[in-house]
mmCIF file of the N, C-alpha and C atoms, coordinates in Angstrom:
data_MODEL
# 
_entry.id   MODEL 
# 
loop_
_atom_site.group_PDB 
_atom_site.id 
_atom_site.type_symbol 
_atom_site.label_atom_id 
_atom_site.label_alt_id 
_atom_site.label_comp_id 
_atom_site.label_asym_id 
_atom_site.label_entity_id 
_atom_site.label_seq_id 
_atom_site.pdbx_PDB_ins_code 
_atom_site.Cartn_x 
_atom_site.Cartn_y 
_atom_site.Cartn_z 
_atom_site.occupancy 
_atom_site.B_iso_or_equiv 
_atom_site.pdbx_formal_charge 
_atom_site.auth_seq_id 
_atom_site.auth_comp_id 
_atom_site.auth_asym_id 
_atom_site.auth_atom_id 
_atom_site.pdbx_PDB_model_num 
ATOM 1   N N  . MET A 1 1  ? 0.816   -1.190 0.000   1.00 0.00 ? 1  MET A N  1 
ATOM 2   C CA . MET A 1 1  ? 0.000   0.000  0.000   1.00 0.00 ? 1  MET A CA 1 
ATOM 3   C C  . MET A 1 1  ? 0.864   1.259  0.000   1.00 0.00 ? 1  MET A C  1 
ATOM 4   N N  . LYS A 1 2  ? 2.025   1.179  0.615   1.00 0.00 ? 2  LYS A N  1 
ATOM 5   C CA . LYS A 1 2  ? 2.905   2.332  0.680   1.00 0.00 ? 2  LYS A CA 1 
ATOM 6   C C  . LYS A 1 2  ? 3.380   2.744  -0.711  1.00 0.00 ? 2  LYS A C  1 
ATOM 7   N N  . ALA A 1 3  ? 3.712   1.761  -1.548  1.00 0.00 ? 3  ALA A N  1 
ATOM 8   C CA . ALA A 1 3  ? 4.164   2.064  -2.906  1.00 0.00 ? 3  ALA A CA 1 
ATOM 9   C C  . ALA A 1 3  ? 3.029   2.671  -3.731  1.00 0.00 ? 3  ALA A C  1 
ATOM 10  N N  . TYR A 1 4  ? 1.827   2.156  -3.554  1.00 0.00 ? 4  TYR A N  1 
ATOM 11  C CA . TYR A 1 4  ? 0.667   2.688  -4.276  1.00 0.00 ? 4  TYR A CA 1 
ATOM 12  C C  . TYR A 1 4  ? 0.418   4.146  -3.899  1.00 0.00 ? 4  TYR A C  1 
ATOM 13  N N  . ASN A 1 5  ? 0.490   4.456  -2.611  1.00 0.00 ? 5  ASN A N  1 
ATOM 14  C CA . ASN A 1 5  ? 0.260   5.828  -2.159  1.00 0.00 ? 5  ASN A CA 1 
ATOM 15  C C  . ASN A 1 5  ? 1.309   6.775  -2.722  1.00 0.00 ? 5  ASN A C  1 
ATOM 16  N N  . LYS A 1 6  ? 2.567   6.357  -2.730  1.00 0.00 ? 6  LYS A N  1 
ATOM 17  C CA . LYS A 1 6  ? 3.625   7.199  -3.283  1.00 0.00 ? 6  LYS A CA 1 
ATOM 18  C C  . LYS A 1 6  ? 3.431   7.402  -4.783  1.00 0.00 ? 6  LYS A C  1 
ATOM 19  N N  . PHE A 1 7  ? 3.048   6.331  -5.479  1.00 0.00 ? 7  PHE A N  1 
ATOM 20  C CA . PHE A 1 7  ? 2.823   6.426  -6.923  1.00 0.00 ? 7  PHE A CA 1 
ATOM 21  C C  . PHE A 1 7  ? 1.686   7.398  -7.231  1.00 0.00 ? 7  PHE A C  1 
ATOM 22  N N  . MET A 1 8  ? 0.581   7.271  -6.519  1.00 0.00 ? 8  MET A N  1 
ATOM 23  C CA . MET A 1 8  ? -0.562  8.148  -6.773  1.00 0.00 ? 8  MET A CA 1 
ATOM 24  C C  . MET A 1 8  ? -0.256  9.594  -6.408  1.00 0.00 ? 8  MET A C  1 
ATOM 25  N N  . GLU A 1 9  ? 0.555   9.791  -5.394  1.00 0.00 ? 9  GLU A N  1 
ATOM 26  C CA . GLU A 1 9  ? 0.959   11.143 -5.020  1.00 0.00 ? 9  GLU A CA 1 
ATOM 27  C C  . GLU A 1 9  ? 1.752   11.785 -6.154  1.00 0.00 ? 9  GLU A C  1 
ATOM 28  N N  . ARG A 1 10 ? 2.699   11.048 -6.697  1.00 0.00 ? 10 ARG A N  1 
ATOM 29  C CA . ARG A 1 10 ? 3.488   11.565 -7.826  1.00 0.00 ? 10 ARG A CA 1 
ATOM 30  C C  . ARG A 1 10 ? 2.620   11.753 -9.071  1.00 0.00 ? 10 ARG A C  1 
ATOM 31  N N  . PHE A 1 11 ? 1.695   10.823 -9.290  1.00 0.00 ? 11 PHE A N  1 
ATOM 32  C CA . PHE A 1 11 ? 0.806   10.905 -10.443 1.00 0.00 ? 11 PHE A CA 1 
ATOM 33  C C  . PHE A 1 11 ? 0.025   12.213 -10.440 1.00 0.00 ? 11 PHE A C  1 
ATOM 34  N N  . TRP A 1 12 ? -0.576  12.576 -9.312  1.00 0.00 ? 12 TRP A N  1 
ATOM 35  C CA . TRP A 1 12 ? -1.382  13.785 -9.252  1.00 0.00 ? 12 TRP A CA 1 
ATOM 36  C C  . TRP A 1 12 ? -0.531  15.036 -9.366  1.00 0.00 ? 12 TRP A C  1 
ATOM 37  N N  . LEU A 1 13 ? 0.684   14.995 -8.860  1.00 0.00 ? 13 LEU A N  1 
ATOM 38  C CA . LEU A 1 13 ? 1.571   16.154 -9.009  1.00 0.00 ? 13 LEU A CA 1 
ATOM 39  C C  . LEU A 1 13 ? 1.946   16.340 -10.472 1.00 0.00 ? 13 LEU A C  1 
ATOM 40  N N  . ILE A 1 14 ? 2.269   15.256 -11.166 1.00 0.00 ? 14 ILE A N  1 
ATOM 41  C CA . ILE A 1 14 ? 2.629   15.342 -12.584 1.00 0.00 ? 14 ILE A CA 1 
ATOM 42  C C  . ILE A 1 14 ? 1.439   15.822 -13.408 1.00 0.00 ? 14 ILE A C  1 
ATOM 43  N N  . ILE A 1 15 ? 0.257   15.291 -13.143 1.00 0.00 ? 15 ILE A N  1 
ATOM 44  C CA . ILE A 1 15 ? -0.947  15.715 -13.870 1.00 0.00 ? 15 ILE A CA 1 
ATOM 45  C C  . ILE A 1 15 ? -1.195  17.206 -13.645 1.00 0.00 ? 15 ILE A C  1 
ATOM 46  N N  . ALA A 1 16 ? -1.064  17.668 -12.415 1.00 0.00 ? 16 ALA A N  1 
ATOM 47  C CA . ALA A 1 16 ? -1.290  19.085 -12.112 1.00 0.00 ? 16 ALA A CA 1 
ATOM 48  C C  . ALA A 1 16 ? -0.321  19.966 -12.884 1.00 0.00 ? 16 ALA A C  1 
ATOM 49  N N  . ILE A 1 17 ? 0.952   19.594 -12.894 1.00 0.00 ? 17 ILE A N  1 
ATOM 50  C CA . ILE A 1 17 ? 1.955   20.388 -13.596 1.00 0.00 ? 17 ILE A CA 1 
ATOM 51  C C  . ILE A 1 17 ? 1.684   20.392 -15.098 1.00 0.00 ? 17 ILE A C  1 
ATOM 52  N N  . LEU A 1 18 ? 1.384   19.229 -15.659 1.00 0.00 ? 18 LEU A N  1 
ATOM 53  C CA . LEU A 1 18 ? 1.120   19.147 -17.098 1.00 0.00 ? 18 LEU A CA 1 
ATOM 54  C C  . LEU A 1 18 ? -0.112  19.951 -17.503 1.00 0.00 ? 18 LEU A C  1 
ATOM 55  N N  . VAL A 1 19 ? -1.169  19.861 -16.719 1.00 0.00 ? 19 VAL A N  1 
ATOM 56  C CA . VAL A 1 19 ? -2.388  20.604 -17.055 1.00 0.00 ? 19 VAL A CA 1 
ATOM 57  C C  . VAL A 1 19 ? -2.144  22.103 -16.980 1.00 0.00 ? 19 VAL A C  1 
ATOM 58  N N  . ILE A 1 20 ? -1.465  22.555 -15.955 1.00 0.00 ? 20 ILE A N  1 
ATOM 59  C CA . ILE A 1 20 ? -1.191  23.989 -15.813 1.00 0.00 ? 20 ILE A CA 1 
ATOM 60  C C  . ILE A 1 20 ? -0.310  24.485 -16.950 1.00 0.00 ? 20 ILE A C  1 
ATOM 61  N N  . ILE A 1 21 ? 0.696   23.715 -17.331 1.00 0.00 ? 21 ILE A N  1 
ATOM 62  C CA . ILE A 1 21 ? 1.565   24.116 -18.447 1.00 0.00 ? 21 ILE A CA 1 
ATOM 63  C C  . ILE A 1 21 ? 0.779   24.138 -19.758 1.00 0.00 ? 21 ILE A C  1 
ATOM 64  N N  . LEU A 1 22 ? -0.026  23.112 -19.997 1.00 0.00 ? 22 LEU A N  1 
ATOM 65  C CA . LEU A 1 22 ? -0.801  23.048 -21.233 1.00 0.00 ? 22 LEU A CA 1 
ATOM 66  C C  . LEU A 1 22 ? -1.812  24.190 -21.325 1.00 0.00 ? 22 LEU A C  1 
ATOM 67  N N  . VAL A 1 23 ? -2.506  24.474 -20.243 1.00 0.00 ? 23 VAL A N  1 
ATOM 68  C CA . VAL A 1 23 ? -3.489  25.554 -20.259 1.00 0.00 ? 23 VAL A CA 1 
ATOM 69  C C  . VAL A 1 23 ? -2.797  26.899 -20.441 1.00 0.00 ? 23 VAL A C  1 
ATOM 70  N N  . THR A 1 24 ? -1.655  27.098 -19.826 1.00 0.00 ? 24 THR A N  1 
ATOM 71  C CA . THR A 1 24 ? -0.909  28.341 -20.002 1.00 0.00 ? 24 THR A CA 1 
ATOM 72  C C  . THR A 1 24 ? -0.482  28.506 -21.450 1.00 0.00 ? 24 THR A C  1 
ATOM 73  N N  . TYR A 1 25 ? -0.002  27.440 -22.060 1.00 0.00 ? 25 TYR A N  1 
ATOM 74  C CA . TYR A 1 25 ? 0.385   27.478 -23.472 1.00 0.00 ? 25 TYR A CA 1 
ATOM 75  C C  . TYR A 1 25 ? -0.814  27.840 -24.348 1.00 0.00 ? 25 TYR A C  1 
ATOM 76  N N  . LYS A 1 26 ? -1.948  27.186 -24.084 1.00 0.00 ? 26 LYS A N  1 
ATOM 77  C CA . LYS A 1 26 ? -3.144  27.460 -24.887 1.00 0.00 ? 26 LYS A CA 1 
ATOM 78  C C  . LYS A 1 26 ? -3.654  28.887 -24.660 1.00 0.00 ? 26 LYS A C  1 
ATOM 79  N N  . CYS A 1 27 ? -3.491  29.417 -23.461 1.00 0.00 ? 27 CYS A N  1 
ATOM 80  C CA . CYS A 1 27 ? -3.891  30.801 -23.187 1.00 0.00 ? 27 CYS A CA 1 
ATOM 81  C C  . CYS A 1 27 ? -3.083  31.779 -24.026 1.00 0.00 ? 27 CYS A C  1 
ATOM 82  N N  . PHE A 1 28 ? -1.795  31.495 -24.197 1.00 0.00 ? 28 PHE A N  1 
ATOM 83  C CA . PHE A 1 28 ? -0.955  32.383 -24.993 1.00 0.00 ? 28 PHE A CA 1 
ATOM 84  C C  . PHE A 1 28 ? -1.180  32.217 -26.493 1.00 0.00 ? 28 PHE A C  1 
ATOM 85  N N  . THR A 1 29 ? -1.468  30.989 -26.933 1.00 0.00 ? 29 THR A N  1 
ATOM 86  C CA . THR A 1 29 ? -1.636  30.764 -28.367 1.00 0.00 ? 29 THR A CA 1 
ATOM 87  C C  . THR A 1 29 ? -3.047  31.089 -28.863 1.00 0.00 ? 29 THR A C  1 
ATOM 88  N N  . ASP A 1 30 ? -4.083  30.740 -28.110 1.00 0.00 ? 30 ASP A N  1 
ATOM 89  C CA . ASP A 1 30 ? -5.458  31.037 -28.528 1.00 0.00 ? 30 ASP A CA 1 
ATOM 90  C C  . ASP A 1 30 ? -5.904  32.344 -27.886 1.00 0.00 ? 30 ASP A C  1 
ATOM 91  N N  . SER A 1 31 ? -6.598  32.222 -26.811 1.00 0.00 ? 31 SER A N  1 
ATOM 92  C CA . SER A 1 31 ? -7.004  33.420 -26.073 1.00 0.00 ? 31 SER A CA 1 
ATOM 93  C C  . SER A 1 31 ? -7.180  33.048 -24.611 1.00 0.00 ? 31 SER A C  1 
ATOM 94  N N  . PHE A 1 32 ? -6.865  34.008 -23.772 1.00 0.00 ? 32 PHE A N  1 
ATOM 95  C CA . PHE A 1 32 ? -6.942  33.753 -22.339 1.00 0.00 ? 32 PHE A CA 1 
ATOM 96  C C  . PHE A 1 32 ? -8.379  33.521 -21.895 1.00 0.00 ? 32 PHE A C  1 
ATOM 97  N N  . SER A 1 33 ? -9.292  34.281 -22.436 1.00 0.00 ? 33 SER A N  1 
ATOM 98  C CA . SER A 1 33 ? -10.689 34.161 -22.011 1.00 0.00 ? 33 SER A CA 1 
ATOM 99  C C  . SER A 1 33 ? -11.281 32.794 -22.363 1.00 0.00 ? 33 SER A C  1 
ATOM 100 N N  . ARG A 1 34 ? -10.780 32.171 -23.404 1.00 0.00 ? 34 ARG A N  1 
ATOM 101 C CA . ARG A 1 34 ? -11.303 30.861 -23.803 1.00 0.00 ? 34 ARG A CA 1 
ATOM 102 C C  . ARG A 1 34 ? -10.750 29.734 -22.924 1.00 0.00 ? 34 ARG A C  1 
ATOM 103 N N  . TRP A 1 35 ? -9.498  29.832 -22.491 1.00 0.00 ? 35 TRP A N  1 
ATOM 104 C CA . TRP A 1 35 ? -8.836  28.732 -21.789 1.00 0.00 ? 35 TRP A CA 1 
ATOM 105 C C  . TRP A 1 35 ? -8.653  28.954 -20.294 1.00 0.00 ? 35 TRP A C  1 
ATOM 106 N N  . ALA A 1 36 ? -8.947  30.122 -19.782 1.00 0.00 ? 36 ALA A N  1 
ATOM 107 C CA . ALA A 1 36 ? -8.706  30.418 -18.362 1.00 0.00 ? 36 ALA A CA 1 
ATOM 108 C C  . ALA A 1 36 ? -9.511  29.508 -17.442 1.00 0.00 ? 36 ALA A C  1 
ATOM 109 N N  . PHE A 1 37 ? -10.700 29.118 -17.855 1.00 0.00 ? 37 PHE A N  1 
ATOM 110 C CA . PHE A 1 37 ? -11.533 28.257 -17.023 1.00 0.00 ? 37 PHE A CA 1 
ATOM 111 C C  . PHE A 1 37 ? -10.863 26.916 -16.743 1.00 0.00 ? 37 PHE A C  1 
ATOM 112 N N  . TYR A 1 38 ? -10.037 26.431 -17.645 1.00 0.00 ? 38 TYR A N  1 
ATOM 113 C CA . TYR A 1 38 ? -9.429  25.113 -17.502 1.00 0.00 ? 38 TYR A CA 1 
ATOM 114 C C  . TYR A 1 38 ? -8.335  25.058 -16.434 1.00 0.00 ? 38 TYR A C  1 
ATOM 115 N N  . TYR A 1 39 ? -7.948  26.212 -15.905 1.00 0.00 ? 39 TYR A N  1 
ATOM 116 C CA . TYR A 1 39 ? -7.015  26.201 -14.780 1.00 0.00 ? 39 TYR A CA 1 
ATOM 117 C C  . TYR A 1 39 ? -7.612  25.476 -13.580 1.00 0.00 ? 39 TYR A C  1 
ATOM 118 N N  . ILE A 1 40 ? -8.925  25.431 -13.512 1.00 0.00 ? 40 ILE A N  1 
ATOM 119 C CA . ILE A 1 40 ? -9.585  24.750 -12.389 1.00 0.00 ? 40 ILE A CA 1 
ATOM 120 C C  . ILE A 1 40 ? -9.184  23.279 -12.329 1.00 0.00 ? 40 ILE A C  1 
ATOM 121 N N  . PHE A 1 41 ? -8.961  22.642 -13.483 1.00 0.00 ? 41 PHE A N  1 
ATOM 122 C CA . PHE A 1 41 ? -8.568  21.234 -13.491 1.00 0.00 ? 41 PHE A CA 1 
ATOM 123 C C  . PHE A 1 41 ? -7.157  21.047 -12.944 1.00 0.00 ? 41 PHE A C  1 
ATOM 124 N N  . GLY A 1 42 ? -6.262  21.958 -13.257 1.00 0.00 ? 42 GLY A N  1 
ATOM 125 C CA . GLY A 1 42 ? -4.922  21.912 -12.685 1.00 0.00 ? 42 GLY A CA 1 
ATOM 126 C C  . GLY A 1 42 ? -4.949  22.141 -11.186 1.00 0.00 ? 42 GLY A C  1 
ATOM 127 N N  . LEU A 1 43 ? -5.803  23.057 -10.753 1.00 0.00 ? 43 LEU A N  1 
ATOM 128 C CA . LEU A 1 43 ? -5.917  23.324 -9.314  1.00 0.00 ? 43 LEU A CA 1 
ATOM 129 C C  . LEU A 1 43 ? -6.555  22.146 -8.585  1.00 0.00 ? 43 LEU A C  1 
ATOM 130 N N  . LEU A 1 44 ? -7.514  21.496 -9.210  1.00 0.00 ? 44 LEU A N  1 
ATOM 131 C CA . LEU A 1 44 ? -8.109  20.301 -8.597  1.00 0.00 ? 44 LEU A CA 1 
ATOM 132 C C  . LEU A 1 44 ? -7.085  19.175 -8.465  1.00 0.00 ? 44 LEU A C  1 
ATOM 133 N N  . ALA A 1 45 ? -6.266  18.987 -9.481  1.00 0.00 ? 45 ALA A N  1 
ATOM 134 C CA . ALA A 1 45 ? -5.222  17.962 -9.406  1.00 0.00 ? 45 ALA A CA 1 
ATOM 135 C C  . ALA A 1 45 ? -4.202  18.322 -8.327  1.00 0.00 ? 45 ALA A C  1 
ATOM 136 N N  . LEU A 1 46 ? -3.866  19.600 -8.219  1.00 0.00 ? 46 LEU A N  1 
ATOM 137 C CA . LEU A 1 46 ? -2.935  20.044 -7.173  1.00 0.00 ? 46 LEU A CA 1 
ATOM 138 C C  . LEU A 1 46 ? -3.543  19.846 -5.781  1.00 0.00 ? 46 LEU A C  1 
ATOM 139 N N  . PHE A 1 47 ? -4.824  20.134 -5.640  1.00 0.00 ? 47 PHE A N  1 
ATOM 140 C CA . PHE A 1 47 ? -5.523  19.912 -4.375  1.00 0.00 ? 47 PHE A CA 1 
ATOM 141 C C  . PHE A 1 47 ? -5.528  18.422 -4.026  1.00 0.00 ? 47 PHE A C  1 
ATOM 142 N N  . THR A 1 48 ? -5.757  17.577 -5.027  1.00 0.00 ? 48 THR A N  1 
ATOM 143 C CA . THR A 1 48 ? -5.745  16.128 -4.799  1.00 0.00 ? 48 THR A CA 1 
ATOM 144 C C  . THR A 1 48 ? -4.367  15.672 -4.344  1.00 0.00 ? 48 THR A C  1 
ATOM 145 N N  . TRP A 1 49 ? -3.308  16.247 -4.922  1.00 0.00 ? 49 TRP A N  1 
ATOM 146 C CA . TRP A 1 49 ? -1.942  15.916 -4.508  1.00 0.00 ? 49 TRP A CA 1 
ATOM 147 C C  . TRP A 1 49 ? -1.719  16.303 -3.043  1.00 0.00 ? 49 TRP A C  1 
ATOM 148 N N  . PHE A 1 50 ? -2.166  17.502 -2.658  1.00 0.00 ? 50 PHE A N  1 
ATOM 149 C CA . PHE A 1 50 ? -2.011  17.933 -1.261  1.00 0.00 ? 50 PHE A CA 1 
ATOM 150 C C  . PHE A 1 50 ? -2.744  17.000 -0.305  1.00 0.00 ? 50 PHE A C  1 
ATOM 151 N N  . ILE A 1 51 ? -3.954  16.622 -0.658  1.00 0.00 ? 51 ILE A N  1 
ATOM 152 C CA . ILE A 1 51 ? -4.746  15.741 0.197   1.00 0.00 ? 51 ILE A CA 1 
ATOM 153 C C  . ILE A 1 51 ? -4.091  14.366 0.312   1.00 0.00 ? 51 ILE A C  1 
ATOM 154 N N  . ARG A 1 52 ? -3.644  13.801 -0.807  1.00 0.00 ? 52 ARG A N  1 
ATOM 155 C CA . ARG A 1 52 ? -2.996  12.482 -0.770  1.00 0.00 ? 52 ARG A CA 1 
ATOM 156 C C  . ARG A 1 52 ? -1.706  12.542 0.042   1.00 0.00 ? 52 ARG A C  1 
ATOM 157 N N  . ARG A 1 53 ? -0.952  13.615 -0.094  1.00 0.00 ? 53 ARG A N  1 
ATOM 158 C CA . ARG A 1 53 ? 0.294   13.764 0.661   1.00 0.00 ? 53 ARG A CA 1 
ATOM 159 C C  . ARG A 1 53 ? 0.009   13.843 2.154   1.00 0.00 ? 53 ARG A C  1 
ATOM 160 N N  . TYR A 1 54 ? -0.978  14.637 2.515   1.00 0.00 ? 54 TYR A N  1 
ATOM 161 C CA . TYR A 1 54 ? -1.352  14.777 3.921   1.00 0.00 ? 54 TYR A CA 1 
ATOM 162 C C  . TYR A 1 54 ? -1.804  13.436 4.496   1.00 0.00 ? 54 TYR A C  1 
ATOM 163 N N  . MET A 1 55 ? -2.648  12.732 3.765   1.00 0.00 ? 55 MET A N  1 
ATOM 164 C CA . MET A 1 55 ? -3.160  11.456 4.251   1.00 0.00 ? 55 MET A CA 1 
ATOM 165 C C  . MET A 1 55 ? -2.053  10.405 4.343   1.00 0.00 ? 55 MET A C  1 
ATOM 166 N N  . ARG A 1 56 ? -1.107  10.405 3.390   1.00 0.00 ? 56 ARG A N  1 
ATOM 167 C CA . ARG A 1 56 ? 0.004   9.449  3.453   1.00 0.00 ? 56 ARG A CA 1 
ATOM 168 C C  . ARG A 1 56 ? 0.860   9.710  4.689   1.00 0.00 ? 56 ARG A C  1 
ATOM 169 N N  . GLN A 1 57 ? 1.182   10.979 4.944   1.00 0.00 ? 57 GLN A N  1 
ATOM 170 C CA . GLN A 1 57 ? 1.984   11.309 6.115   1.00 0.00 ? 57 GLN A CA 1 
ATOM 171 C C  . GLN A 1 57 ? 1.248   10.960 7.403   1.00 0.00 ? 57 GLN A C  1 
ATOM 172 N N  . ARG A 1 58 ? -0.036  11.206 7.417   1.00 0.00 ? 58 ARG A N  1 
ATOM 173 C CA . ARG A 1 58 ? -0.842  10.866 8.592   1.00 0.00 ? 58 ARG A CA 1 
ATOM 174 C C  . ARG A 1 58 ? -0.865  9.360  8.818   1.00 0.00 ? 58 ARG A C  1 
ATOM 175 N N  . MET A 1 59 ? -1.000  8.593  7.729   1.00 0.00 ? 59 MET A N  1 
ATOM 176 C CA . MET A 1 59 ? -1.028  7.140  7.846   1.00 0.00 ? 59 MET A CA 1 
ATOM 177 C C  . MET A 1 59 ? 0.328   6.616  8.339   1.00 0.00 ? 59 MET A C  1 
ATOM 178 N N  . GLU A 1 60 ? 1.429   7.185  7.837   1.00 0.00 ? 60 GLU A N  1 
ATOM 179 C CA . GLU A 1 60 ? 2.752   6.748  8.279   1.00 0.00 ? 60 GLU A CA 1 
ATOM 180 C C  . GLU A 1 60 ? 2.954   7.029  9.774   1.00 0.00 ? 60 GLU A C  1 
ATOM 181 N N  . LYS A 1 61 ? 2.527   8.193  10.235  1.00 0.00 ? 61 LYS A N  1 
ATOM 182 C CA . LYS A 1 61 ? 2.641   8.510  11.661  1.00 0.00 ? 61 LYS A CA 1 
ATOM 183 C C  . LYS A 1 61 ? 1.798   7.563  12.507  1.00 0.00 ? 61 LYS A C  1 
ATOM 184 N N  . HIS A 1 62 ? 0.616   7.246  12.029  1.00 0.00 ? 62 HIS A N  1 
ATOM 185 C CA . HIS A 1 62 ? -0.251  6.326  12.765  1.00 0.00 ? 62 HIS A CA 1 
ATOM 186 C C  . HIS A 1 62 ? 0.354   4.924  12.817  1.00 0.00 ? 62 HIS A C  1 
ATOM 187 N N  . ASN A 1 63 ? 0.938   4.475  11.708  1.00 0.00 ? 63 ASN A N  1 
ATOM 188 C CA . ASN A 1 63 ? 1.589   3.159  11.698  1.00 0.00 ? 63 ASN A CA 1 
ATOM 189 C C  . ASN A 1 63 ? 2.785   3.119  12.635  1.00 0.00 ? 63 ASN A C  1 
ATOM 190 N N  . GLU A 1 64 ? 3.544   4.219  12.700  1.00 0.00 ? 64 GLU A N  1 
ATOM 191 C CA . GLU A 1 64 ? 4.658   4.288  13.644  1.00 0.00 ? 64 GLU A CA 1 
ATOM 192 C C  . GLU A 1 64 ? 4.145   4.220  15.079  1.00 0.00 ? 64 GLU A C  1 
ATOM 193 N N  . TYR A 1 65 ? 3.053   4.879  15.341  1.00 0.00 ? 65 TYR A N  1 
ATOM 194 C CA . TYR A 1 65 ? 2.453   4.841  16.684  1.00 0.00 ? 65 TYR A CA 1 
ATOM 195 C C  . TYR A 1 65 ? 1.998   3.414  17.016  1.00 0.00 ? 65 TYR A C  1 
ATOM 196 N N  . LEU A 1 66 ? 1.363   2.766  16.076  1.00 0.00 ? 66 LEU A N  1 
ATOM 197 C CA . LEU A 1 66 ? 0.910   1.398  16.325  1.00 0.00 ? 66 LEU A CA 1 
ATOM 198 C C  . LEU A 1 66 ? 2.081   0.456  16.545  1.00 0.00 ? 66 LEU A C  1 
ATOM 199 N N  . ASP A 1 67 ? 3.179   0.662  15.825  1.00 0.00 ? 67 ASP A N  1 
ATOM 200 C CA . ASP A 1 67 ? 4.362   -0.176 16.019  1.00 0.00 ? 67 ASP A CA 1 
ATOM 201 C C  . ASP A 1 67 ? 5.014   0.067  17.369  1.00 0.00 ? 67 ASP A C  1 
ATOM 202 N N  . SER A 1 68 ? 4.869   1.277  17.922  1.00 0.00 ? 68 SER A N  1 
ATOM 203 C CA . SER A 1 68 ? 5.511   1.577  19.202  1.00 0.00 ? 68 SER A CA 1 
ATOM 204 C C  . SER A 1 68 ? 4.713   1.025  20.388  1.00 0.00 ? 68 SER A C  1 
ATOM 205 N N  . LEU A 1 69 ? 3.475   0.658  20.169  1.00 0.00 ? 69 LEU A N  1 
ATOM 206 C CA . LEU A 1 69 ? 2.677   0.099  21.268  1.00 0.00 ? 69 LEU A CA 1 
ATOM 207 C C  . LEU A 1 69 ? 3.220   -1.272 21.666  1.00 0.00 ? 69 LEU A C  1 
ATOM 208 N N  . PRO A 1 70 ? 3.139   -1.596 22.945  1.00 0.00 ? 70 PRO A N  1 
ATOM 209 C CA . PRO A 1 70 ? 3.590   -2.933 23.350  1.00 0.00 ? 70 PRO A CA 1 
ATOM 210 C C  . PRO A 1 70 ? 2.671   -4.025 22.788  1.00 0.00 ? 70 PRO A C  1 
ATOM 211 N N  . LYS A 1 71 ? 3.277   -5.097 22.379  1.00 0.00 ? 71 LYS A N  1 
ATOM 212 C CA . LYS A 1 71 ? 2.516   -6.226 21.826  1.00 0.00 ? 71 LYS A CA 1 
ATOM 213 C C  . LYS A 1 71 ? 1.963   -7.064 22.961  1.00 0.00 ? 71 LYS A C  1 
ATOM 214 N N  . LYS A 1 72 ? 0.776   -7.575 22.771  1.00 0.00 ? 72 LYS A N  1 
ATOM 215 C CA . LYS A 1 72 ? 0.165   -8.448 23.808  1.00 0.00 ? 72 LYS A CA 1 
ATOM 216 C C  . LYS A 1 72 ? 0.422   -9.882 23.515  1.00 0.00 ? 72 LYS A C  1 
# 
């Protein structure tokens, strides 16, 4: 599960960067008013990356806590 979480975290960061770069390129080549709305998809991907990162770190801390408990 740890590898999957790291992979998905990187996936959303890459998607966010690619979408923002692509929309910026299209804003300069076509028109800003036509493509500006699509920045929302890059921001959503960036938000998803932040959430996945936060949850992964939280899960790792919780697993460390569970490992530190005495075994019965």
